[in-house]
Every structure is written in C-alpha cells, then in structure tokens.
C-alpha positions, 0 to 999 in steps of 0.5 A: 516472562518480558520476553513471553508477554511481547511474544503472547501479544504478538500472538494473539493480535495475529489471531484476533485480527485475523477472527475480524476483530478491529485493530482499533480494539486489538492493539491497546489491548494488546499493547496492555497484555505486553506491559502487563509482563513487564515492570516499566509502566503502568497498564494504563499507561500502554494505552493513554500513553506511549500508545496514543503518542505515536498514534498522534504522531503518526496521524499528525505526519501523514494525514494530509496524505490519506485525506487527499488520497481518500478523496481523489480514489472517490471522486475517481470511483464516482466519476466513472473514470477508474471503470473506463480506464479498466475498459480502455486497457482491456480493450486495447490489450484484447480478448487473448489477454483479458485477464492481463487487462485486469492486471495492467487497470489495478497496476495503474489505478494504484499507481495513479494514486487510488486506494486498493480498496477503491480499485477492488470496487472499480474492477471487480464487475469487470473482472467478474464479467470478463471471468464469467464469459470465458468461464475462468474461475472466480477464485482467481480473481483476487490474486488477479487484482493483487497481481496489479496492485500490488507492485504499484504499491511498492514502486518507485513513484508511486502516489500511495501513502506507504511510499511517503512513511519514510520520508521524514525519517530519511529525507527521501522522495517517493522517487528514492530507490528509482532505478533499482526499483523500477526493475524490481517492479517490472519484474514483479508484474512480469512473473505475475501476469505470466503465472495468473495467465497459467492459472487461467489457462490451466482452467478455460479456454478464451471465447473472444465473441463472448468477451466482447459482448463482456465488454459491451455489457459491463459498458452499460453497467453503471446506467449513467454517462461516463467520461471519455477515456482521455478525460478518465486518464487526465487525474492520473496523469496529472497527479504524476506530472505534478508529483514529479515537478513539485518534488523537484521544486522542493528540492531546490536550496532557495525552497529548503532556506525558505522553509528552514525557519519554520521547520523545514520542507516536509517530504509530504508535500509534492504528492499532498499538493498534486492530489489537492490541485488535481482534486481541484481540477477533477471537480471542474473537468468531471462536474457533468459526471459527478452527481453530487460532488460536495457530498463525494468530498464529504464522504472522501474525507470521512474514508480517510479516516478508518484507514489512517486510524487503523495504520496508526494504531499499529504505529501506537502498538509499536511505540508501546512494544519500543518502550519495554526493557525487554524489546531493547534486547530484542532490537539489539540482537536483530540490528547485530545479526550477521550479514549485509545491513540491507539484507537485515532492514529488508528481514526486519520490515518482513517480520514486523509487517507480517505480525501486524498484518499489514505492510503500512502498519508494518513500515510505520512501525519499523520507522517508528522503532528502528529508523534512528538505529538505521539512520546510524548504520547508514552513516557507518556503512555508507549506505544510501537512504534512497536505497534503504527507503525502498528496501523497507517497503519492499520488505514490508511487502513481503509478509503484509499479506498473510492470512490475518491481513487487513487488507486480504480479509476485506478483499475476500469479503468484498469478492465474496470468497474464502481463505480457502477457496483463493489464498493459494494464488493470493499467496503466491502473488503477494508472498512468494513474488514480493519475495523474489522481487526484493531479491531482485532489488537487493541485487541491483543495490548491491552491483551498483545500479 
C-alpha cells in the first residue's frame, strides 16, 4: 500500500496541476495523501514537518537569486530594453529569417538572466506582428519562443536560478560542464531553428516589404521613449562579465579561507552579486526610461515570491516522499539499475521533472533526495561533479514541459492558444530536442571532451 500511496499522489498531482489547481495547494495535499497509505508519520506531520522543512530550506538557499533575478527581468521589460534587443536582432538577421530572430532574441534574453515569463511578454508583441504580416500561424509562436528560451535556460553560464540549484550540493558553478554543455546547447538551438523554419516554410512565403512595415509599427507600440540598442544590451553584458569575474574571485584560496569560519563561500554568490550590481547600474543608466523605478523595484520583489514558492513547495513534496520507507526501496532500486551512472542520473532527473511538471522543481527534488547518493557514486566511479551538474539540468528539461507543466500552461494562456493548437510543435521543441541534446552532452562526456 505504501507504493500505491506514492504512485497515486503523483498521478493526482499531475492531473490537478494540469487542470490548473495551484501547486501551492496540490503539493501539501498530495504529500498527506502519500503519508495516509503509510505508517511512517502522522498525516499532519507531512505538512508541518518535512514538507515545510524542505520548502523553507529551498527558500533559504535560493531566495536571493529569485529576488534579484525578478527585479532584473522587470527592469529589462519596463525600460523597453528587452523589446529593443528583440527588434535589433530582428533587423540584424533580416526579413527572410524572421523566425530565427525570435528564437535568438529569446535565447539572448533568457541566457542573460531575464525570466522566461518576462521574455514571453517582451517578445510576444513582436512575434505576433511578424507572424501576422507574413501570414504565419499564431499557433507556432509558443514553440518559437521556447526554441530559444529552453536551450538558454539549460546552458552553461546562464544566469538562471535552475543553474544554481546543484551548486550548494556539488560545490560547482553555473559554468560547470562548460565544453560539453556548450556543444549540446549549440546543437539544441540549431536543430530548433531548422525545425521552426521548416514549420514556417510549410505555412507561408516570406514577404520582406510587409515585415519591414511590421518592424516600424512594433517600434512605436509602446508610445514612449526607449533606450538605444547598446544601452539595452549593457545590462545583459554586465551580468555575464561580472558573473565570470566573481566566479573566479570566489574560487581563490585566500577568499575561501576568509569565508571558511562563516560557513564557506556560497555558490550562488557570484550570480547574486552580479545581478545586484547590474540592477544598481540599470537604475542609473536607464533612469530616463523607467517612469516609476521605486515601484518597479517593489513589484519585482513581489514577483519573485510566487515562482520561488511554486518551486520550493515542489521540493517540499519531495522532502515528504523521501521520508517514506517505501521510497527508500524505490531509491535503492533506481540507484541499482545497470548502466552508466550519468545516464542513470539523467533518467532520474527526467522522470521526477516529468512527474512534477517543472524542470526547476524536478532539479530541486533530485538534489534534495538524491544528492548524497550521487556524491557517493561520483567518488566510487570517479565522476566529475561538473558533468553531473550539467547532466541533471539537461535531464530535467527533457520531461519538464509535459502538458501539465506550469510553464506550458502559462505560456499558452499568455499567447491565447490551447494545447490542441500548439502543443505538437512545443513537444518537439521542449521534449524531443532536449532529449537529443542530452544525448550529445552525454556523448561528449564519455569521449572525454
């Protein structure tokens, strides 16, 4: 019955999230349901005990990243910088490759630290104008945005919070698995561009004159003064450069020794400090384009709460499940599976992310539940923790966007489309291609790149 309780809770979690019930409600309920079928603890303890302990632990470790990331993304959006960058890429690439421009714009913005949801709002008006002017079906817009956003979300060096989740466990950095991860990311975005180009080609013929008019119209949509392209790009470049500098700085022995008595260097410090400094610089450089900067700061801070609680409560659910005696047997069975251990880690990350409908939530649960065993495996088989870091993130993205995924449901809602209309292309972009990219990543690791 213990196994049945875990299985039933997972199935209902998927169904309820898919139907739009908040994960903040579903996770505690499903955790208590799983406990109901076991004798391991009182039912209420599932909510107020391990669920809240794991949830609070995640918030304690990652709230700084969520906070500054949300503020950064909002400032990029409200200043018009995100839209200017998208328009610049569109002009630079040209009318014949308009779909590619949307993909690259999404990639650059997400890689630079802008939330995927903010990118959707920034790029959507531009994409809609392009698609309308060129008689391209709107149903392709969500997949086109994801075609750039998802590779950037998983890429080494990406200023995204998912990239920081393994750091406290593995003592790695957001650049971990850089060579193999970069090759896999490059492969991922290339096949995504080719696929979306093929989908567009089936539905229309490009019209350069119409597209040019669309660009001009889109530039004036906001009706307010916007920054220059160089100024708009400056925050993203600053985040990338500063993060690299601080990553190197905090790896210096004298710096580590200084912080050792206080608990040691925290892996999220480089990206948190980089985003914080960039926010201050943005408030100065973009002050003429931010009508209410103090309000933007407050709203950005508020906007960070729901995403971190959504992810943390999923980790909390995992914190309950891992306490159940039946799950100990499941974990031992999974870890004992034959085959290369990095492939096993990929499989575990993909399955858990698929269950909770979130790559970040899945990664958080994996690290919460399996990190100790993964570290033991790394020591036993002489595996690189840097490669483990990247493999787990890529693996979580394989099944993190199934139909019940909060990202997919929100994306389709923003675009005004349904699963029936758009999910076929989304599935290829966000499930099939991450799987292929992960194969490339694993191949690179095993041939010693």
